[in-house]
Structure formats: structure tokens, C-alpha cells
MARBA-66642 format. One record per residue: residue number from 0; residue in one letter; z, x, y of N, C-alpha, C in turn. Coordinates in nm, 2 decimals. Each point is the difference from the previous one (the first is absolute). Layout:
BEGIN
REC, seq, type, n_w, n_u, n_v, ca_w, ca_u, ca_v, c_w, c_u, c_v
REC, NUM, A, Z, X, Y, Z, X, Y, Z, X, Y
...
This chain:
BEGIN
REC, seq, type, n_w, n_u, n_v, ca_w, ca_u, ca_v, c_w, c_u, c_v
REC, 0, M, 2.55, -3.04, 0.53, -0.13, 0.03, 0.03, -0.09, -0.12, -0.02
REC, 1, A, -0.08, -0.03, 0.10, -0.09, -0.12, 0.00, -0.12, 0.03, -0.09
REC, 2, T, -0.04, -0.09, -0.08, -0.13, 0.02, -0.07, -0.11, -0.07, 0.06
REC, 3, P, -0.12, 0.05, 0.00, -0.12, -0.06, 0.06, -0.04, -0.13, -0.07
REC, 4, T, -0.06, -0.08, 0.07, -0.06, -0.13, -0.06, -0.10, 0.04, -0.10
REC, 5, P, 0.01, -0.06, -0.12, -0.11, 0.04, -0.10, -0.13, -0.06, 0.04
REC, 6, E, -0.11, 0.07, -0.04, -0.13, -0.04, 0.04, -0.05, -0.13, -0.07
REC, 7, I, 0.05, -0.02, -0.12, -0.03, -0.12, -0.08, 0.06, -0.12, 0.07
REC, 8, G, -0.08, -0.10, 0.03, 0.05, -0.12, 0.07, 0.01, 0.01, 0.15
REC, 9, R, -0.03, 0.12, 0.05, 0.00, 0.02, 0.15, -0.13, -0.05, 0.06
REC, 10, K, 0.01, -0.06, 0.11, -0.12, -0.05, 0.07, -0.09, 0.12, 0.03
REC, 11, P, -0.13, -0.01, -0.04, -0.10, 0.11, 0.02, -0.01, 0.04, 0.15
REC, 12, K, -0.01, 0.12, 0.03, -0.02, 0.05, 0.14, -0.14, -0.03, 0.04
REC, 13, P, -0.02, -0.05, 0.13, -0.13, -0.04, 0.04, -0.11, 0.11, -0.01
REC, 14, G, 0.04, 0.13, 0.01, -0.09, 0.11, -0.01, -0.05, 0.02, -0.14
REC, 15, L, 0.07, -0.05, -0.10, -0.03, 0.03, -0.14, -0.08, -0.12, -0.06
REC, 16, Q, -0.01, -0.11, 0.07, -0.07, -0.11, -0.05, -0.15, 0.02, 0.01
REC, 17, H, -0.07, -0.04, -0.10, -0.14, 0.01, -0.01, -0.07, -0.13, -0.01
REC, 18, S, -0.11, -0.02, 0.07, -0.07, -0.12, -0.01, -0.08, -0.01, -0.13
REC, 19, L, 0.00, -0.13, -0.06, -0.08, -0.02, -0.12, -0.15, 0.01, 0.03
REC, 20, H, -0.03, -0.03, 0.12, -0.14, 0.00, 0.04, -0.03, 0.11, 0.11
REC, 21, P, -0.05, 0.11, -0.04, -0.02, 0.11, 0.10, -0.10, -0.05, 0.11
REC, 22, V, 0.02, 0.05, 0.12, -0.08, -0.04, 0.11, -0.14, 0.08, -0.02
REC, 23, P, -0.11, -0.07, 0.00, -0.13, 0.06, -0.01, -0.05, 0.05, 0.14
REC, 24, G, -0.10, 0.08, 0.00, -0.06, 0.04, 0.12, 0.01, 0.15, 0.03
REC, 25, A, -0.06, 0.04, 0.10, 0.00, 0.15, 0.04, 0.13, 0.04, 0.05
REC, 26, G, 0.03, 0.13, -0.04, 0.12, 0.06, 0.06, 0.13, -0.03, -0.08
REC, 27, H, -0.01, -0.07, -0.11, 0.12, -0.03, -0.08, 0.02, 0.09, -0.12
REC, 28, G, -0.11, 0.06, -0.04, 0.01, 0.09, -0.11, 0.00, -0.07, -0.14
REC, 29, T, -0.01, 0.08, -0.10, 0.01, -0.05, -0.14, 0.09, 0.09, -0.07
REC, 30, P, 0.13, -0.04, -0.02, 0.10, 0.09, -0.06, -0.03, 0.02, -0.15
REC, 31, A, 0.04, 0.12, -0.05, -0.01, 0.03, -0.14, 0.11, 0.09, -0.03
REC, 32, P, 0.04, 0.01, -0.12, 0.11, 0.09, -0.04, -0.04, 0.15, 0.01
REC, 33, G, 0.08, 0.08, 0.06, -0.03, 0.14, 0.00, -0.12, 0.05, 0.08
REC, 34, E, -0.02, -0.07, 0.11, -0.12, 0.03, 0.09, 0.01, 0.14, 0.05
REC, 35, G, 0.12, 0.06, 0.02, 0.01, 0.13, 0.05, -0.06, 0.11, -0.09
REC, 36, F, -0.01, -0.03, -0.13, -0.06, 0.09, -0.09, -0.14, 0.03, 0.03
REC, 37, A, -0.07, -0.10, 0.06, -0.14, 0.02, 0.03, -0.02, 0.12, 0.10
REC, 38, L, 0.10, 0.02, 0.08, -0.01, 0.11, 0.10, 0.01, 0.13, -0.08
REC, 39, T, 0.08, 0.01, -0.10, 0.02, 0.12, -0.08, -0.13, 0.03, -0.08
REC, 40, I, -0.06, -0.10, -0.05, -0.13, 0.02, -0.08, -0.11, 0.03, 0.10
REC, 41, A, 0.00, -0.06, 0.11, -0.11, 0.03, 0.10, 0.01, 0.14, 0.05
REC, 42, Q, 0.12, 0.05, 0.03, 0.02, 0.13, 0.05, -0.05, 0.10, -0.11
REC, 43, R, 0.04, -0.03, -0.13, -0.04, 0.09, -0.11, -0.16, 0.01, -0.01
REC, 44, E, -0.06, -0.12, 0.01, -0.15, 0.00, -0.01, -0.07, 0.05, 0.13
REC, 45, C, 0.06, -0.02, 0.11, -0.06, 0.06, 0.13, 0.01, 0.15, 0.01
REC, 46, R, 0.09, 0.06, -0.08, 0.01, 0.14, 0.00, -0.12, 0.06, -0.06
REC, 47, K, -0.07, -0.07, -0.08, -0.13, 0.05, -0.06, -0.12, 0.00, 0.10
REC, 48, L, 0.02, -0.07, 0.11, -0.11, -0.01, 0.10, 0.02, 0.11, 0.10
REC, 49, S, -0.12, 0.04, 0.06, 0.00, 0.10, 0.11, -0.03, -0.07, 0.13
REC, 50, F, 0.08, 0.03, 0.10, -0.02, -0.07, 0.13, -0.04, 0.11, 0.10
REC, 51, H, -0.11, -0.04, 0.08, -0.04, 0.09, 0.11, 0.11, 0.02, 0.10
REC, 52, H, 0.07, -0.11, 0.03, 0.11, 0.00, 0.09, 0.13, -0.04, -0.08
REC, 53, S, 0.09, 0.10, -0.02, 0.11, -0.03, -0.09, 0.10, -0.10, 0.05
REC, 54, H, 0.00, -0.03, 0.13, 0.09, -0.10, 0.05, -0.05, -0.15, -0.04
REC, 55, D, -0.12, -0.01, -0.05, -0.04, -0.13, -0.05, 0.05, -0.04, -0.13
REC, 56, R, 0.06, 0.09, -0.07, 0.05, -0.02, -0.14, 0.11, -0.11, 0.00
REC, 57, A, 0.09, 0.00, 0.09, 0.11, -0.09, -0.01, -0.05, -0.15, 0.02
REC, 58, D, -0.10, -0.01, 0.09, -0.05, -0.14, 0.03, -0.08, -0.05, -0.13
REC, 59, V, -0.08, 0.09, -0.06, -0.07, -0.04, -0.12, 0.09, -0.03, -0.12
REC, 60, E, 0.10, 0.08, -0.02, 0.10, -0.02, -0.11, 0.06, -0.14, 0.02
REC, 61, L, 0.05, -0.03, 0.12, 0.07, -0.12, 0.03, -0.10, -0.12, -0.02
REC, 62, G, -0.12, 0.01, 0.05, -0.10, -0.11, -0.01, -0.03, -0.03, -0.15
REC, 63, V, -0.02, 0.11, -0.07, -0.03, -0.02, -0.15, 0.12, -0.06, -0.07
REC, 64, A, 0.12, 0.04, 0.04, 0.12, -0.06, -0.07, 0.01, -0.15, 0.04
REC, 65, L, -0.02, -0.03, 0.12, 0.01, -0.14, 0.05, -0.10, -0.09, -0.08
REC, 66, V, -0.12, 0.04, -0.01, -0.10, -0.08, -0.07, 0.03, 0.00, -0.15
REC, 67, A, 0.05, 0.11, -0.06, 0.03, 0.00, -0.14, 0.12, -0.10, -0.02
REC, 68, A, 0.10, 0.00, 0.09, 0.11, -0.09, -0.02, -0.04, -0.15, 0.01
REC, 69, K, -0.10, -0.02, 0.09, -0.05, -0.14, 0.01, -0.07, -0.04, -0.13
REC, 70, R, -0.08, 0.09, -0.06, -0.06, -0.03, -0.12, 0.10, -0.03, -0.11
REC, 71, A, 0.10, 0.08, -0.01, 0.10, -0.02, -0.10, 0.08, -0.13, 0.02
REC, 72, S, 0.02, -0.04, 0.12, 0.07, -0.12, 0.03, -0.09, -0.12, -0.03
REC, 73, I, -0.13, 0.01, 0.02, -0.09, -0.11, -0.04, 0.01, -0.03, -0.15
REC, 74, V, 0.00, 0.11, -0.07, 0.01, -0.01, -0.15, 0.14, -0.04, -0.05
REC, 75, G, 0.10, 0.03, 0.08, 0.14, -0.04, -0.03, 0.08, 0.10, -0.07
REC, 76, R, -0.02, 0.13, 0.03, 0.07, 0.11, -0.07, 0.01, 0.11, 0.10
REC, 77, G, 0.07, 0.11, -0.04, 0.02, 0.11, 0.08, -0.13, 0.09, 0.00
REC, 78, P, -0.01, 0.09, 0.10, -0.13, 0.08, 0.01, -0.01, 0.10, -0.11
REC, 79, I, -0.12, 0.03, -0.04, -0.04, 0.10, -0.10, -0.11, 0.08, 0.06
REC, 80, L, -0.04, 0.11, -0.08, -0.10, 0.09, 0.04, -0.13, -0.07, 0.02
REC, 81, A, -0.04, -0.10, -0.08, -0.12, -0.07, 0.02, -0.01, -0.07, 0.13
REC, 82, D, 0.11, -0.05, 0.05, 0.00, -0.07, 0.13, -0.04, 0.10, 0.11
REC, 83, V, 0.06, 0.12, -0.01, -0.04, 0.11, 0.10, -0.14, 0.03, -0.01
REC, 84, H, -0.05, 0.01, -0.12, -0.15, 0.04, -0.02, -0.09, -0.11, 0.06
REC, 85, V, 0.04, -0.13, -0.02, -0.08, -0.11, 0.06, 0.00, 0.01, 0.15
REC, 86, A, 0.12, 0.03, 0.06, 0.01, 0.01, 0.14, -0.08, 0.12, 0.05
REC, 87, M, 0.00, 0.11, -0.06, -0.08, 0.11, 0.04, -0.15, -0.02, -0.01
REC, 88, D, -0.04, -0.07, -0.11, -0.14, -0.03, -0.02, -0.05, -0.10, 0.10
REC, 89, L, 0.09, -0.09, 0.04, -0.04, -0.10, 0.10, -0.05, 0.07, 0.13
REC, 90, F, 0.06, 0.11, 0.03, -0.03, 0.07, 0.12, -0.09, 0.13, -0.03
REC, 91, G, -0.04, 0.02, -0.12, -0.08, 0.11, -0.04, 0.06, 0.13, 0.02
REC, 92, L, 0.13, 0.01, -0.03, 0.07, 0.13, 0.02, -0.01, 0.10, -0.11
REC, 93, R, -0.03, -0.05, -0.12, -0.01, 0.09, -0.12, -0.14, 0.05, -0.02
REC, 94, T, -0.10, -0.04, 0.09, -0.14, 0.05, -0.02, -0.04, 0.11, 0.10
REC, 95, V, 0.08, 0.02, 0.10, -0.03, 0.10, 0.10, 0.08, 0.13, -0.02
REC, 96, P, -0.06, 0.11, 0.01, 0.08, 0.13, -0.03, 0.10, 0.03, 0.12
REC, 97, V, -0.04, -0.02, 0.12, 0.08, 0.02, 0.12, 0.01, -0.12, 0.09
REC, 98, M, 0.12, -0.05, 0.03, 0.01, -0.12, 0.08, -0.02, 0.04, 0.15
REC, 99, E, -0.11, -0.06, 0.05, -0.03, 0.02, 0.14, 0.06, -0.12, 0.08
REC, 100, R, -0.03, 0.00, 0.13, 0.06, -0.10, 0.09, -0.06, -0.14, -0.03
REC, 101, D, -0.12, -0.01, -0.05, -0.06, -0.13, -0.03, 0.07, -0.06, -0.12
REC, 102, Q, 0.04, 0.08, -0.10, 0.07, -0.06, -0.11, 0.15, -0.04, 0.03
REC, 103, T, 0.06, 0.08, 0.09, 0.14, -0.03, 0.03, 0.02, -0.09, 0.12
REC, 104, A, -0.11, -0.04, 0.07, 0.01, -0.09, 0.11, 0.07, -0.13, -0.02
REC, 105, P, -0.02, -0.07, -0.11, 0.07, -0.12, -0.03, 0.15, 0.01, -0.01
REC, 106, F, 0.05, 0.12, -0.03, 0.14, 0.03, -0.02, 0.07, 0.05, 0.12
REC, 107, A, -0.07, 0.02, 0.11, 0.05, 0.07, 0.12, 0.13, -0.08, 0.05
REC, 108, G, 0.11, 0.08, 0.02, 0.12, -0.06, 0.06, 0.09, -0.08, -0.09
REC, 109, L, -0.04, -0.02, -0.13, 0.08, -0.08, -0.09, 0.14, 0.05, -0.02
REC, 110, A, 0.02, 0.13, 0.00, 0.13, 0.06, -0.03, 0.10, -0.02, 0.12
REC, 111, H, -0.06, -0.05, 0.11, 0.09, -0.01, 0.12, 0.01, -0.14, 0.06
REC, 112, S, -0.06, -0.10, -0.07, 0.01, -0.14, 0.06, 0.00, -0.10, -0.11
REC, 113, Y, 0.11, -0.08, -0.01, 0.02, -0.10, -0.10, -0.10, -0.11, 0.03
REC, 114, A, -0.03, -0.03, 0.12, -0.10, -0.11, 0.04, -0.14, 0.04, -0.05
REC, 115, A, -0.03, 0.13, 0.01, -0.13, 0.05, -0.05, 0.00, -0.01, -0.15
REC, 116, Q, 0.11, 0.03, -0.07, 0.00, -0.01, -0.14, -0.02, -0.14, -0.05
REC, 117, R, 0.06, -0.10, 0.07, -0.01, -0.14, -0.04, -0.15, -0.05, 0.02
REC, 118, R, -0.06, 0.04, 0.11, -0.14, -0.03, 0.03, -0.09, 0.06, -0.11
REC, 119, F, 0.03, 0.12, -0.03, -0.08, 0.08, -0.10, 0.00, -0.07, -0.14
REC, 120, V, 0.12, -0.04, -0.04, 0.01, -0.06, -0.13, -0.05, -0.14, 0.00
REC, 121, D, 0.02, -0.07, 0.10, -0.06, -0.14, 0.01, -0.15, 0.00, 0.01
REC, 122, A, -0.06, 0.11, 0.04, -0.15, 0.00, 0.01, -0.06, 0.02, -0.14
REC, 123, V, 0.08, 0.04, -0.09, -0.06, 0.02, -0.14, 0.02, -0.13, -0.08
REC, 124, A, -0.11, -0.06, -0.03, 0.00, -0.13, -0.07, 0.05, 0.02, -0.15
REC, 125, P, 0.07, -0.09, -0.05, 0.05, 0.01, -0.14, -0.12, 0.01, -0.10
REC, 126, E, -0.11, -0.06, 0.04, -0.12, 0.00, -0.09, -0.05, 0.15, -0.02
REC, 127, Q, 0.02, 0.08, 0.10, -0.04, 0.14, 0.00, 0.08, 0.08, -0.10
REC, 128, L, 0.12, -0.04, -0.02, 0.10, 0.07, -0.08, 0.00, -0.04, -0.15
REC, 129, V, -0.01, -0.13, -0.01, 0.01, -0.06, -0.14, -0.12, -0.09, -0.02
REC, 130, P, -0.09, 0.04, -0.09, -0.12, -0.08, -0.02, 0.04, -0.14, -0.06
REC, 131, A, -0.08, -0.09, 0.04, 0.02, -0.14, -0.05, -0.04, 0.00, -0.15
REC, 132, P, 0.07, -0.08, -0.08, -0.03, -0.01, -0.14, -0.14, -0.06, -0.02
REC, 133, T, -0.07, 0.05, -0.09, -0.14, -0.06, -0.03, 0.01, -0.11, -0.10
REC, 134, A, -0.07, -0.10, 0.02, -0.01, -0.11, -0.10, -0.09, 0.03, -0.11
REC, 135, T, 0.04, -0.01, -0.12, -0.09, 0.03, -0.12, -0.03, -0.13, -0.08
């Protein structure tokens, strides 16, 4: 029986190599550990909201999760509840009793288009998510 080549000492596969210098700019994202958990938290928090049109819920949940994941990645950790709350507050989602079309308009179509998701996340400036440290 032939044994497989051990991974130690083997030449790294091109798909597994990572750059030491990530490419900056729009559309490249900001990776963080466990970003998928942001969607779980966002779904849990968005269940507390009332939507005039129930089909808008998926777009809002995904949009909030994407922005929360971006905030977590800027800080350099996985997403937490505070990230979701910051994302929701950025769009004023926790202050309105029923989500109407004007509140859900920025999220329209996010659940169906990766390109729209990238544009949506890139439109949120890091300064909106993480305040700059104040000099004392």
C-alpha cells in the first residue's frame, strides 16, 4: 500500500499561500475569524424587529451581518453582539418600531447579489464603525 507524501516539507500549494501584504482597495474585503457568526447574531437581533414587508428581513439581516463582520475585522477579532448593535444603529434600525421601505431601501437586493454586498460593505467607512482614539 502506498503512503501519501507527508505535508511537512512538501511544497505549499499555490491556493493555500497567503500574501504578507494584503491588497488594499475596494472589493477585497477585510477577513476576520468566524465572520459567519455575525449572520447568526444578526438573525437573532433582527427577529426582534417588525417589518412591514416580511421579505425585506433577509436583506436586512445579511446587510447588518456584513457590516458587523467588517467592524470585527477592523478590530481584529471575531464578531460579537456589540458589532451587530453598532451596525444596526448605523442604519437606525433599533429606533423604529416597524421597518418601512425607506429604512430597508439601503439593503434592497443584498441577499441575491454578491456584487451588491461588496458595494454595500465598501460604502461603509471604517471611521463610521470604529471611532478614532482621542488624544488626551
